[in-house]
N, CA, C and O atoms as a GROMACS GRO file, in nm:
protein
  604
    1MET      N    1  10.351   9.414   9.445
    1MET     CA    2  10.463   9.323   9.432
    1MET      C    3  10.548   9.333   9.559
    1MET      O    4  10.581   9.442   9.605
    2GLU      N    5  10.582   9.220   9.613
    2GLU     CA    6  10.669   9.214   9.730
    2GLU      C    7  10.801   9.153   9.686
    2GLU      O    8  10.805   9.044   9.630
    3ILE      N    9  10.910   9.225   9.712
    3ILE     CA   10  11.044   9.176   9.682
    3ILE      C   11  11.121   9.182   9.814
    3ILE      O   12  11.146   9.290   9.867
    4GLU      N   13  11.158   9.065   9.867
    4GLU     CA   14  11.225   9.066   9.998
    4GLU      C   15  11.327   8.954  10.007
    4GLU      O   16  11.317   8.850   9.942
    5ARG      N   17  11.427   8.980  10.091
    5ARG     CA   18  11.526   8.879  10.128
    5ARG      C   19  11.500   8.844  10.274
    5ARG      O   20  11.453   8.928  10.351
    6LYS      N   21  11.532   8.719  10.311
    6LYS     CA   22  11.504   8.669  10.446
    6LYS      C   23  11.630   8.601  10.499
    6LYS      O   24  11.699   8.529  10.427
    7TYR      N   25  11.660   8.626  10.627
    7TYR     CA   26  11.782   8.576  10.690
    7TYR      C   27  11.753   8.519  10.828
    7TYR      O   28  11.669   8.572  10.902
    8LEU      N   29  11.823   8.411  10.863
    8LEU     CA   30  11.826   8.367  11.002
    8LEU      C   31  11.914   8.465  11.079
    8LEU      O   32  12.008   8.522  11.024
    9ILE      N   33  11.882   8.484  11.206
    9ILE     CA   34  11.960   8.576  11.290
    9ILE      C   35  12.025   8.494  11.401
    9ILE      O   36  11.958   8.423  11.476
   10LEU      N   37  12.157   8.505  11.408
   10LEU     CA   38  12.232   8.428  11.506
   10LEU      C   39  12.248   8.502  11.638
   10LEU      O   40  12.247   8.441  11.744
   11HIS      N   41  12.262   8.636  11.630
   11HIS     CA   42  12.266   8.716  11.752
   11HIS      C   43  12.194   8.848  11.727
   11HIS      O   44  12.204   8.906  11.619
   12LEU      N   45  12.124   8.893  11.828
   12LEU     CA   46  12.043   9.014  11.816
   12LEU      C   47  12.132   9.138  11.815
   12LEU      O   48  12.238   9.140  11.880
   13PRO      N   49  12.090   9.241  11.742
   13PRO     CA   50  12.167   9.366  11.745
   13PRO      C   51  12.159   9.430  11.883
   13PRO      O   52  12.067   9.403  11.960
   14GLU      N   53  12.255   9.513  11.913
   14GLU     CA   54  12.257   9.582  12.042
   14GLU      C   55  12.143   9.682  12.051
   14GLU      O   56  12.095   9.733  11.949
   15HIS      N   57  12.101   9.711  12.173
   15HIS     CA   58  12.000   9.813  12.202
   15HIS      C   59  11.868   9.788  12.129
   15HIS      O   60  11.806   9.881  12.078
   16LEU      N   61  11.826   9.662  12.125
   16LEU     CA   62  11.704   9.625  12.054
   16LEU      C   63  11.583   9.703  12.105
   16LEU      O   64  11.494   9.736  12.027
   17ASP      N   65  11.580   9.733  12.234
   17ASP     CA   66  11.465   9.803  12.292
   17ASP      C   67  11.454   9.948  12.245
   17ASP      O   68  11.355  10.014  12.274
   18ALA      N   69  11.554   9.998  12.173
   18ALA     CA   70  11.550  10.134  12.121
   18ALA      C   71  11.469  10.145  11.991
   18ALA      O   72  11.440  10.255  11.945
   19TYR      N   73  11.433  10.030  11.933
   19TYR     CA   74  11.363  10.029  11.804
   19TYR      C   75  11.214  10.005  11.822
   19TYR      O   76  11.173   9.940  11.918
   20PRO      N   77  11.133  10.058  11.730
   20PRO     CA   78  10.988  10.033  11.737
   20PRO      C   79  10.959   9.884  11.731
   20PRO      O   80  11.021   9.809  11.654
   21CYS      N   81  10.862   9.841  11.813
   21CYS     CA   82  10.826   9.699  11.820
   21CYS      C   83  10.676   9.686  11.796
   21CYS      O   84  10.595   9.762  11.851
   22ARG      N   85  10.640   9.589  11.714
   22ARG     CA   86  10.500   9.558  11.688
   22ARG      C   87  10.472   9.416  11.736
   22ARG      O   88  10.558   9.329  11.725
   23ILE      N   89  10.353   9.394  11.788
   23ILE     CA   90  10.310   9.261  11.833
   23ILE      C   91  10.220   9.205  11.722
   23ILE      O   92  10.118   9.264  11.688
   24ILE      N   93  10.261   9.091  11.667
   24ILE     CA   94  10.190   9.034  11.552
   24ILE      C   95  10.145   8.892  11.585
   24ILE      O   96  10.217   8.814  11.646
   25GLU      N   97  10.023   8.862  11.542
   25GLU     CA   98   9.978   8.724  11.538
   25GLU      C   99   9.912   8.704  11.402
   25GLU      O  100   9.842   8.792  11.353
   26GLN      N  101   9.937   8.588  11.344
   26GLN     CA  102   9.882   8.563  11.211
   26GLN      C  103   9.853   8.415  11.193
   26GLN      O  104   9.921   8.328  11.248
   27GLY      N  105   9.749   8.390  11.115
   27GLY     CA  106   9.710   8.253  11.085
   27GLY      C  107   9.677   8.243  10.938
   27GLY      O  108   9.656   8.343  10.870
   28TYR      N  109   9.673   8.121  10.889
   28TYR     CA  110   9.657   8.095  10.746
   28TYR      C  111   9.529   8.018  10.720
   28TYR      O  112   9.507   7.910  10.774
   29LEU      N  113   9.445   8.077  10.636
   29LEU     CA  114   9.322   8.012  10.592
   29LEU      C  115   9.353   7.916  10.478
   29LEU      O  116   9.280   7.820  10.454
   30ASN      N  117   9.463   7.943  10.408
   30ASN     CA  118   9.509   7.860  10.296
   30ASN      C  119   9.658   7.889  10.278
   30ASN      O  120   9.703   8.000  10.303
   31THR      N  121   9.734   7.788  10.235
   31THR     CA  122   9.878   7.810  10.215
   31THR      C  123   9.921   7.805  10.069
   31THR      O  124  10.036   7.837  10.038
   32ASN      N  125   9.832   7.764   9.977
   32ASN     CA  126   9.868   7.762   9.836
   32ASN      C  127   9.744   7.785   9.751
   32ASN      O  128   9.674   7.689   9.719
   33PRO      N  129   9.713   7.911   9.714
   33PRO     CA  130   9.788   8.033   9.742
   33PRO      C  131   9.774   8.072   9.890
   33PRO      O  132   9.686   8.022   9.961
   34VAL      N  133   9.860   8.161   9.932
   34VAL     CA  134   9.860   8.205  10.072
   34VAL      C  135   9.744   8.302  10.094
   34VAL      O  136   9.732   8.404  10.025
   35ILE      N  137   9.659   8.269  10.189
   35ILE     CA  138   9.555   8.360  10.236
   35ILE      C  139   9.570   8.367  10.388
   35ILE      O  140   9.548   8.270  10.459
   36ARG      N  141   9.609   8.486  10.433
   36ARG     CA  142   9.649   8.503  10.574
   36ARG      C  143   9.562   8.609  10.640
   36ARG      O  144   9.520   8.706  10.578
   37ILE      N  145   9.535   8.587  10.769
   37ILE     CA  146   9.477   8.693  10.852
   37ILE      C  147   9.585   8.735  10.952
   37ILE      O  148   9.664   8.653  10.999
   38ARG      N  149   9.587   8.864  10.983
   38ARG     CA  150   9.691   8.914  11.074
   38ARG      C  151   9.637   9.024  11.164
   38ARG      O  152   9.559   9.110  11.122
   39ARG      N  153   9.681   9.016  11.290
   39ARG     CA  154   9.666   9.128  11.383
   39ARG      C  155   9.805   9.186  11.402
   39ARG      O  156   9.898   9.115  11.442
   40ASP      N  157   9.819   9.314  11.374
   40ASP     CA  158   9.947   9.384  11.385
   40ASP      C  159   9.921   9.501  11.480
   40ASP      O  160   9.870   9.605  11.438
   41ASN      N  161   9.955   9.483  11.608
   41ASN     CA  162   9.913   9.574  11.715
   41ASN      C  163   9.761   9.582  11.710
   41ASN      O  164   9.694   9.482  11.737
   42ASP      N  165   9.705   9.697  11.677
   42ASP     CA  166   9.560   9.712  11.674
   42ASP      C  167   9.506   9.721  11.531
   42ASP      O  168   9.394   9.768  11.510
   43ARG      N  169   9.584   9.676  11.435
   43ARG     CA  170   9.542   9.677  11.294
   43ARG      C  171   9.518   9.533  11.249
   43ARG      O  172   9.594   9.443  11.286
   44TYR      N  173   9.414   9.512  11.170
   44TYR     CA  174   9.377   9.378  11.125
   44TYR      C  175   9.371   9.378  10.973
   44TYR      O  176   9.326   9.474  10.912
   45GLU      N  177   9.418   9.267  10.911
   45GLU     CA  178   9.412   9.260  10.766
   45GLU      C  179   9.406   9.116  10.715
   45GLU      O  180   9.444   9.021  10.784
   46LEU      N  181   9.357   9.105  10.593
   46LEU     CA  182   9.353   8.981  10.518
   46LEU      C  183   9.451   9.000  10.403
   46LEU      O  184   9.447   9.101  10.334
   47THR      N  185   9.539   8.901  10.382
   47THR     CA  186   9.642   8.913  10.279
   47THR      C  187   9.636   8.793  10.186
   47THR      O  188   9.616   8.679  10.229
   48TYR      N  189   9.652   8.820  10.057
   48TYR     CA  190   9.671   8.717   9.954
   48TYR      C  191   9.813   8.731   9.903
   48TYR      O  192   9.856   8.842   9.871
   49LYS      N  193   9.887   8.619   9.895
   49LYS     CA  194  10.022   8.618   9.837
   49LYS      C  195  10.028   8.506   9.734
   49LYS      O  196   9.981   8.395   9.758
   50SER      N  197  10.087   8.538   9.620
   50SER     CA  198  10.106   8.436   9.516
   50SER      C  199  10.225   8.348   9.553
   50SER      O  200  10.292   8.374   9.652
   51GLY      N  201  10.250   8.246   9.473
   51GLY     CA  202  10.368   8.162   9.493
   51GLY      C  203  10.494   8.240   9.460
   51GLY      O  204  10.488   8.348   9.401
   52GLY      N  205  10.607   8.187   9.499
   52GLY     CA  206  10.736   8.251   9.472
   52GLY      C  207  10.820   8.255   9.598
   52GLY      O  208  10.771   8.228   9.708
   53LEU      N  209  10.947   8.290   9.581
   53LEU     CA  210  11.038   8.296   9.696
   53LEU      C  211  11.080   8.440   9.726
   53LEU      O  212  11.041   8.494   9.829
   54MET      N  213  11.158   8.502   9.637
   54MET     CA  214  11.203   8.639   9.664
   54MET      C  215  11.101   8.743   9.616
   54MET      O  216  11.088   8.849   9.677
   55THR      N  217  11.030   8.712   9.509
   55THR     CA  218  10.935   8.806   9.450
   55THR      C  219  10.797   8.741   9.440
   55THR      O  220  10.782   8.634   9.383
   56ARG      N  221  10.696   8.810   9.498
   56ARG     CA  222  10.560   8.756   9.496
   56ARG      C  223  10.460   8.871   9.485
   56ARG      O  224  10.486   8.983   9.528
   57GLU      N  225  10.345   8.838   9.427
   57GLU     CA  226  10.233   8.932   9.430
   57GLU      C  227  10.177   8.930   9.572
   57GLU      O  228  10.170   8.826   9.636
   58GLU      N  229  10.138   9.048   9.620
   58GLU     CA  230  10.080   9.058   9.754
   58GLU      C  231   9.970   9.162   9.754
   58GLU      O  232   9.988   9.272   9.702
   59TYR      N  233   9.856   9.127   9.812
   59TYR     CA  234   9.744   9.219   9.824
   59TYR      C  235   9.694   9.215   9.968
   59TYR      O  236   9.670   9.108  10.023
   60ASN      N  237   9.681   9.332  10.028
   60ASN     CA  238   9.634   9.345  10.166
   60ASN      C  239   9.501   9.417  10.170
   60ASN      O  240   9.483   9.520  10.106
   61LEU      N  241   9.407   9.360  10.244
   61LEU     CA  242   9.276   9.421  10.262
   61LEU      C  243   9.250   9.440  10.410
   61LEU      O  244   9.281   9.352  10.490
   62PRO      N  245   9.195   9.554  10.448
   62PRO     CA  246   9.167   9.576  10.591
   62PRO      C  247   9.055   9.486  10.640
   62PRO      O  248   8.962   9.454  10.567
   63LEU      N  249   9.068   9.445  10.765
   63LEU     CA  250   8.963   9.369  10.835
   63LEU      C  251   8.925   9.447  10.960
   63LEU      O  252   9.005   9.523  11.013
   64THR      N  253   8.804   9.427  11.006
   64THR     CA  254   8.767   9.479  11.138
   64THR      C  255   8.816   9.378  11.242
   64THR      O  256   8.846   9.264  11.210
   65LYS      N  257   8.823   9.424  11.365
   65LYS     CA  258   8.859   9.334  11.474
   65LYS      C  259   8.761   9.217  11.482
   65LYS      O  260   8.800   9.103  11.505
   66GLU      N  261   8.633   9.247  11.462
   66GLU     CA  262   8.530   9.144  11.469
   66GLU      C  263   8.547   9.041  11.356
   66GLU      O  264   8.534   8.921  11.380
   67ALA      N  265   8.576   9.087  11.236
   67ALA     CA  266   8.597   8.996  11.123
   67ALA      C  267   8.720   8.908  11.147
   67ALA      O  268   8.718   8.788  11.118
   68TYR      N  269   8.826   8.967  11.201
   68TYR     CA  270   8.946   8.891  11.232
   68TYR      C  271   8.912   8.778  11.330
   68TYR      O  272   8.950   8.662  11.309
   69HIS      N  273   8.842   8.812  11.438
   69HIS     CA  274   8.809   8.711  11.539
   69HIS      C  275   8.709   8.608  11.487
   69HIS      O  276   8.707   8.495  11.535
   70HIS      N  277   8.627   8.645  11.390
   70HIS     CA  278   8.537   8.549  11.326
   70HIS      C  279   8.616   8.448  11.244
   70HIS      O  280   8.583   8.329  11.243
   71LEU      N  281   8.720   8.494  11.173
   71LEU     CA  282   8.801   8.407  11.087
   71LEU      C  283   8.904   8.326  11.166
   71LEU      O  284   8.945   8.219  11.120
   72LEU      N  285   8.945   8.374  11.281
   72LEU     CA  286   9.052   8.310  11.358
   72LEU      C  287   9.031   8.160  11.383
   72LEU      O  288   9.126   8.084  11.367
   73PRO      N  289   8.911   8.113  11.421
   73PRO     CA  290   8.894   7.969  11.444
   73PRO      C  291   8.901   7.886  11.315
   73PRO      O  292   8.905   7.763  11.321
   74LYS      N  293   8.902   7.951  11.200
   74LYS     CA  294   8.902   7.881  11.072
   74LYS      C  295   9.043   7.858  11.017
   74LYS      O  296   9.058   7.796  10.911
   75ILE      N  297   9.146   7.905  11.086
   75ILE     CA  298   9.282   7.889  11.034
   75ILE      C  299   9.324   7.743  11.038
   75ILE      O  300   9.277   7.664  11.120
   76ASP      N  301   9.414   7.708  10.947
   76ASP     CA  302   9.477   7.577  10.947
   76ASP      C  303   9.611   7.589  11.019
   76ASP      O  304   9.683   7.687  11.000
   77GLY      N  305   9.644   7.491  11.100
   77GLY     CA  306   9.776   7.491  11.165
   77GLY      C  307   9.784   7.584  11.283
   77GLY      O  308   9.682   7.620  11.343
   78ARG      N  309   9.907   7.624  11.316
   78ARG     CA  310   9.930   7.705  11.435
   78ARG      C  311   9.910   7.853  11.406
   78ARG      O  312   9.927   7.900  11.293
   79LEU      N  313   9.873   7.925  11.510
   79LEU     CA  314   9.870   8.070  11.508
   79LEU      C  315  10.012   8.116  11.538
   79LEU      O  316  10.069   8.083  11.642
   80ILE      N  317  10.069   8.192  11.446
   80ILE     CA  318  10.207   8.241  11.464
   80ILE      C  319  10.201   8.368  11.548
   80ILE      O  320  10.124   8.459  11.520
   81GLN      N  321  10.285   8.373  11.651
   81GLN     CA  322  10.296   8.491  11.737
   81GLN      C  323  10.441   8.535  11.739
   81GLN      O  324  10.532   8.454  11.756
   82LYS      N  325  10.461   8.666  11.720
   82LYS     CA  326  10.597   8.717  11.714
   82LYS      C  327  10.601   8.864  11.748
   82LYS      O  328  10.500   8.936  11.739
   83LYS      N  329  10.718   8.908  11.788
   83LYS     CA  330  10.746   9.050  11.807
   83LYS      C  331  10.829   9.093  11.688
   83LYS      O  332  10.926   9.025  11.651
   84ARG      N  333  10.792   9.205  11.627
   84ARG     CA  334  10.864   9.256  11.510
   84ARG      C  335  10.927   9.390  11.544
   84ARG      O  336  10.858   9.486  11.577
   85PHE      N  337  11.059   9.394  11.537
   85PHE     CA  338  11.133   9.517  11.558
   85PHE      C  339  11.171   9.575  11.422
   85PHE      O  340  11.218   9.504  11.334
   86MET      N  341  11.150   9.706  11.407
   86MET     CA  342  11.179   9.775  11.282
   86MET      C  343  11.314   9.846  11.299
   86MET      O  344  11.324   9.945  11.371
   87ILE      N  345  11.417   9.795  11.230
   87ILE     CA  346  11.555   9.842  11.248
   87ILE      C  347  11.605   9.905  11.119
   87ILE      O  348  11.624   9.834  11.020
   88PRO      N  349  11.626  10.037  11.117
   88PRO     CA  350  11.676  10.101  10.996
   88PRO      C  351  11.816  10.051  10.962
   88PRO      O  352  11.903  10.040  11.049
   89LEU      N  353  11.837  10.020  10.833
   89LEU     CA  354  11.969   9.977  10.786
   89LEU      C  355  12.042  10.089  10.714
   89LEU      O  356  12.165  10.100  10.723
   90ASP      N  357  11.968  10.171  10.642
   90ASP     CA  358  12.024  10.289  10.576
   90ASP      C  359  11.909  10.386  10.553
   90ASP      O  360  11.804  10.374  10.616
   91GLU      N  361  11.927  10.482  10.462
   91GLU     CA  362  11.824  10.584  10.443
   91GLU      C  363  11.692  10.532  10.388
   91GLU      O  364  11.590  10.598  10.402
   92HIS      N  365  11.691  10.414  10.325
   92HIS     CA  366  11.565  10.364  10.272
   92HIS      C  367  11.538  10.215  10.295
   92HIS      O  368  11.434  10.164  10.253
   93LEU      N  369  11.628  10.144  10.361
   93LEU     CA  370  11.606  10.002  10.390
   93LEU      C  371  11.587   9.980  10.540
   93LEU      O  372  11.654  10.040  10.623
   94THR      N  373  11.493   9.892  10.571
   94THR     CA  374  11.464   9.859  10.711
   94THR      C  375  11.462   9.708  10.727
   94THR      O  376  11.404   9.637  10.645
   95ALA      N  377  11.526   9.659  10.832
   95ALA     CA  378  11.517   9.517  10.866
   95ALA      C  379  11.395   9.500  10.956
   95ALA      O  380  11.380   9.570  11.056
   96GLU      N  381  11.309   9.406  10.918
   96GLU     CA  382  11.197   9.367  11.002
   96GLU      C  383  11.242   9.242  11.077
   96GLU      O  384  11.241   9.132  11.022
   97LEU      N  385  11.281   9.261  11.202
   97LEU     CA  386  11.336   9.153  11.284
   97LEU      C  387  11.224   9.086  11.361
   97LEU      O  388  11.163   9.147  11.448
   98ASP      N  389  11.197   8.959  11.329
   98ASP     CA  390  11.089   8.883  11.392
   98ASP      C  391  11.145   8.786  11.496
   98ASP      O  392  11.226   8.699  11.464
   99ILE      N  393  11.100   8.802  11.620
   99ILE     CA  394  11.135   8.710  11.728
   99ILE      C  395  11.009   8.629  11.756
   99ILE      O  396  10.911   8.680  11.811
  100PHE      N  397  11.014   8.501  11.720
  100PHE     CA  398  10.896   8.415  11.729
  100PHE      C  399  10.877   8.368  11.873
  100PHE      O  400  10.972   8.350  11.948
  101GLU      N  401  10.750   8.350  11.908
  101GLU     CA  402  10.713   8.306  12.042
  101GLU      C  403  10.644   8.171  12.034
  101GLU      O  404  10.623   8.116  11.926
  102GLY      N  405  10.608   8.117  12.148
  102GLY     CA  406  10.538   7.989  12.153
  102GLY      C  407  10.628   7.876  12.106
  102GLY      O  408  10.747   7.876  12.134
  103ASP      N  409  10.569   7.780  12.033
  103ASP     CA  410  10.647   7.663  11.994
  103ASP      C  411  10.743   7.689  11.878
  103ASP      O  412  10.816   7.599  11.838
  104LEU      N  413  10.743   7.810  11.822
  104LEU     CA  414  10.842   7.845  11.720
  104LEU      C  415  10.966   7.913  11.780
  104LEU      O  416  11.065   7.934  11.711
  105ALA      N  417  10.960   7.948  11.909
  105ALA     CA  418  11.077   8.005  11.976
  105ALA      C  419  11.183   7.895  11.983
  105ALA      O  420  11.148   7.779  12.002
  106PRO      N  421  11.308   7.926  11.969
  106PRO     CA  422  11.373   8.056  11.968
  106PRO      C  423  11.405   8.109  11.827
  106PRO      O  424  11.505   8.179  11.809
  107LEU      N  425  11.323   8.077  11.728
  107LEU     CA  426  11.348   8.122  11.591
  107LEU      C  427  11.349   8.274  11.583
  107LEU      O  428  11.260   8.341  11.636
  108VAL      N  429  11.450   8.328  11.514
  108VAL     CA  430  11.460   8.472  11.487
  108VAL      C  431  11.496   8.488  11.340
  108VAL      O  432  11.595   8.433  11.292
  109LEU      N  433  11.414   8.565  11.269
  109LEU     CA  434  11.435   8.592  11.126
  109LEU      C  435  11.432   8.741  11.102
  109LEU      O  436  11.368   8.816  11.176
  110ALA      N  437  11.501   8.785  10.997
  110ALA     CA  438  11.492   8.924  10.952
  110ALA      C  439  11.455   8.924  10.805
  110ALA      O  440  11.507   8.844  10.727
  111GLU      N  441  11.366   9.015  10.768
  111GLU     CA  442  11.328   9.035  10.629
  111GLU      C  443  11.362   9.178  10.592
  111GLU      O  444  11.348   9.270  10.673
  112VAL      N  445  11.406   9.195  10.468
  112VAL     CA  446  11.432   9.329  10.415
  112VAL      C  447  11.358   9.337  10.282
  112VAL      O  448  11.376   9.252  10.195
  113GLU      N  449  11.274   9.441  10.267
  113GLU     CA  450  11.199   9.460  10.143
  113GLU      C  451  11.271   9.560  10.054
  113GLU      O  452  11.333   9.656  10.101
  114PHE      N  453  11.261   9.535   9.923
  114PHE     CA  454  11.332   9.615   9.823
  114PHE      C  455  11.237   9.666   9.716
  114PHE      O  456  11.126   9.615   9.700
  115SER      N  457  11.282   9.768   9.644
  115SER     CA  458  11.204   9.826   9.535
  115SER      C  459  11.218   9.747   9.406
  115SER      O  460  11.125   9.741   9.326
  116THR      N  461  11.336   9.685   9.386
  116THR     CA  462  11.361   9.610   9.263
  116THR      C  463  11.434   9.480   9.294
  116THR      O  464  11.496   9.467   9.400
  117GLU      N  465  11.426   9.385   9.203
  117GLU     CA  466  11.501   9.260   9.220
  117GLU      C  467  11.651   9.286   9.216
  117GLU      O  468  11.728   9.221   9.287
  118GLU      N  469  11.694   9.381   9.133
  118GLU     CA  470  11.837   9.413   9.124
  118GLU      C  471  11.889   9.462   9.259
  118GLU      O  472  11.997   9.422   9.303
  119GLU      N  473  11.812   9.548   9.323
  119GLU     CA  474  11.850   9.599   9.455
  119GLU      C  475  11.858   9.484   9.555
  119GLU      O  476  11.950   9.478   9.637
  120ALA      N  477  11.762   9.393   9.549
  120ALA     CA  478  11.760   9.279   9.641
  120ALA      C  479  11.880   9.188   9.619
  120ALA      O  480  11.942   9.143   9.715
  121LEU      N  481  11.913   9.162   9.494
  121LEU     CA  482  12.024   9.072   9.464
  121LEU      C  483  12.160   9.132   9.495
  121LEU      O  484  12.257   9.058   9.515
  122SER      N  485  12.170   9.264   9.499
  122SER     CA  486  12.300   9.328   9.529
  122SER      C  487  12.314   9.365   9.677
  122SER      O  488  12.416   9.422   9.716
  123PHE      N  489  12.213   9.334   9.759
  123PHE     CA  490  12.213   9.370   9.900
  123PHE      C  491  12.325   9.297   9.976
  123PHE      O  492  12.343   9.176   9.962
  124LEU      N  493  12.397   9.373  10.056
  124LEU     CA  494  12.499   9.317  10.146
  124LEU      C  495  12.446   9.330  10.289
  124LEU      O  496  12.432   9.441  10.340
  125PRO      N  497  12.416   9.217  10.352
  125PRO     CA  498  12.356   9.223  10.486
  125PRO      C  499  12.455   9.267  10.593
  125PRO      O  500  12.576   9.249  10.578
  126PRO      N  501  12.403   9.326  10.701
  126PRO     CA  502  12.491   9.361  10.813
  126PRO      C  503  12.548   9.235  10.879
  126PRO      O  504  12.497   9.125  10.857
  127ASP      N  505  12.651   9.252  10.958
  127ASP     CA  506  12.720   9.136  11.016
  127ASP      C  507  12.636   9.060  11.119
  127ASP      O  508  12.670   8.946  11.152
  128TRP      N  509  12.529   9.118  11.170
  128TRP     CA  510  12.446   9.045  11.266
  128TRP      C  511  12.346   8.954  11.198
  128TRP      O  512  12.276   8.878  11.266
  129PHE      N  513  12.336   8.959  11.065
  129PHE     CA  514  12.252   8.865  10.990
  129PHE      C  515  12.327   8.734  10.977
  129PHE      O  516  12.449   8.732  10.964
  130GLY      N  517  12.252   8.625  10.979
  130GLY     CA  518  12.311   8.492  10.958
  130GLY      C  519  12.282   8.442  10.818
  130GLY      O  520  12.288   8.518  10.720
  131GLU      N  521  12.250   8.314  10.808
  131GLU     CA  522  12.229   8.248  10.679
  131GLU      C  523  12.114   8.311  10.600
  131GLU      O  524  12.009   8.340  10.655
  132ASP      N  525  12.136   8.331  10.471
  132ASP     CA  526  12.034   8.380  10.379
  132ASP      C  527  11.940   8.263  10.346
  132ASP      O  528  11.983   8.164  10.287
  133VAL      N  529  11.814   8.274  10.385
  133VAL     CA  530  11.716   8.166  10.360
  133VAL      C  531  11.606   8.213  10.264
  133VAL      O  532  11.497   8.156  10.259
  134THR      N  533  11.637   8.317  10.188
  134THR     CA  534  11.541   8.372  10.092
  134THR      C  535  11.484   8.266  10.000
  134THR      O  536  11.364   8.263   9.974
  135PHE      N  537  11.571   8.179   9.950
  135PHE     CA  538  11.529   8.082   9.849
  135PHE      C  539  11.491   7.946   9.908
  135PHE      O  540  11.485   7.846   9.837
  136SER      N  541  11.466   7.945  10.039
  136SER     CA  542  11.416   7.826  10.107
  136SER      C  543  11.274   7.854  10.154
  136SER      O  544  11.254   7.935  10.245
  137GLY      N  545  11.177   7.791  10.094
  137GLY     CA  546  11.039   7.809  10.135
  137GLY      C  547  11.014   7.764  10.278
  137GLY      O  548  10.909   7.795  10.335
  138LYS      N  549  11.108   7.691  10.336
  138LYS     CA  550  11.095   7.639  10.472
  138LYS      C  551  11.065   7.749  10.573
  138LYS      O  552  10.995   7.727  10.672
  139TYR      N  553  11.118   7.868  10.548
  139TYR     CA  554  11.104   7.978  10.644
  139TYR      C  555  10.993   8.076  10.609
  139TYR      O  556  10.981   8.180  10.673
  140HIS      N  557  10.911   8.045  10.507
  140HIS     CA  558  10.792   8.126  10.484
  140HIS      C  559  10.699   8.104  10.603
  140HIS      O  560  10.684   7.991  10.650
  141ASN      N  561  10.637   8.210  10.651
  141ASN     CA  562  10.546   8.197  10.764
  141ASN      C  563  10.434   8.099  10.736
  141ASN      O  564  10.386   8.030  10.826
  142SER      N  565  10.391   8.091  10.609
  142SER     CA  566  10.284   7.996  10.576
  142SER      C  567  10.329   7.853  10.600
  142SER      O  568  10.248   7.769  10.640
  143ASN      N  569  10.457   7.823  10.577
  143ASN     CA  570  10.509   7.689  10.607
  143ASN      C  571  10.531   7.672  10.757
  143ASN      O  572  10.508   7.563  10.811
  144LEU      N  573  10.575   7.776  10.824
  144LEU     CA  574  10.594   7.768  10.970
  144LEU      C  575  10.461   7.748  11.042
  144LEU      O  576  10.458   7.699  11.155
  145SER      N  577  10.352   7.786  10.978
  145SER     CA  578  10.222   7.771  11.043
  145SER      C  579  10.176   7.626  11.049
  145SER      O  580  10.086   7.592  11.126
  146ARG      N  581  10.235   7.541  10.969
  146ARG     CA  582  10.195   7.400  10.967
  146ARG      C  583  10.242   7.333  11.095
  146ARG      O  584  10.358   7.345  11.134
  147ILE      N  585  10.154   7.264  11.159
  147ILE     CA  586  10.183   7.200  11.290
  147ILE      C  587  10.302   7.105  11.277
  147ILE      O  588  10.385   7.097  11.368
  148GLU      N  589  10.311   7.034  11.165
  148GLU     CA  590  10.421   6.937  11.151
  148GLU      C  591  10.554   7.003  11.116
  148GLU      O  592  10.657   6.935  11.109
  149SER      N  593  10.554   7.136  11.095
  149SER     CA  594  10.676   7.208  11.063
  149SER      C  595  10.775   7.197  11.178
  149SER      O  596  10.739   7.222  11.294
  150SER      N  597  10.898   7.161  11.147
  150SER     CA  598  11.002   7.157  11.250
  150SER      C  599  11.127   7.223  11.193
  150SER      O  600  11.153   7.214  11.073
  151LEU      N  601  11.202   7.288  11.279
  151LEU     CA  602  11.321   7.360  11.232
  151LEU      C  603  11.448   7.297  11.284
  151LEU      O  604  11.557   7.346  11.255
   0.00000   0.00000   0.00000
């Protein structure tokens, strides 16, 4: 189960280069249900996500590099490329700050994952977070992958 809130980011936090950064590219074989392939640095995976906005079923399966590259030409829409910075918010919450590249730039989003829906609904974001877009499917990566998607 994935429980997360998603926010637009209006200004980046200070000292961004001090946080761990991952290079991610992902494409979608299907968007309803979501079937995604992803390269996350040197790790490859296939993901299934159910419908939903804040809470969804999610299953991740490992892929080999070769399997990833075999599936890559089969994606629908654009290949999403982004840098993900992992920014601790407190002792157990982390903001995953995504800075999109290519034709999705200058989009910047942050996601925070939670253990329970109650925790997610009571979350108070830091001041560098902008609009809460959790309940707008517009900012799901599967929707951003569609070529006709515009922000």
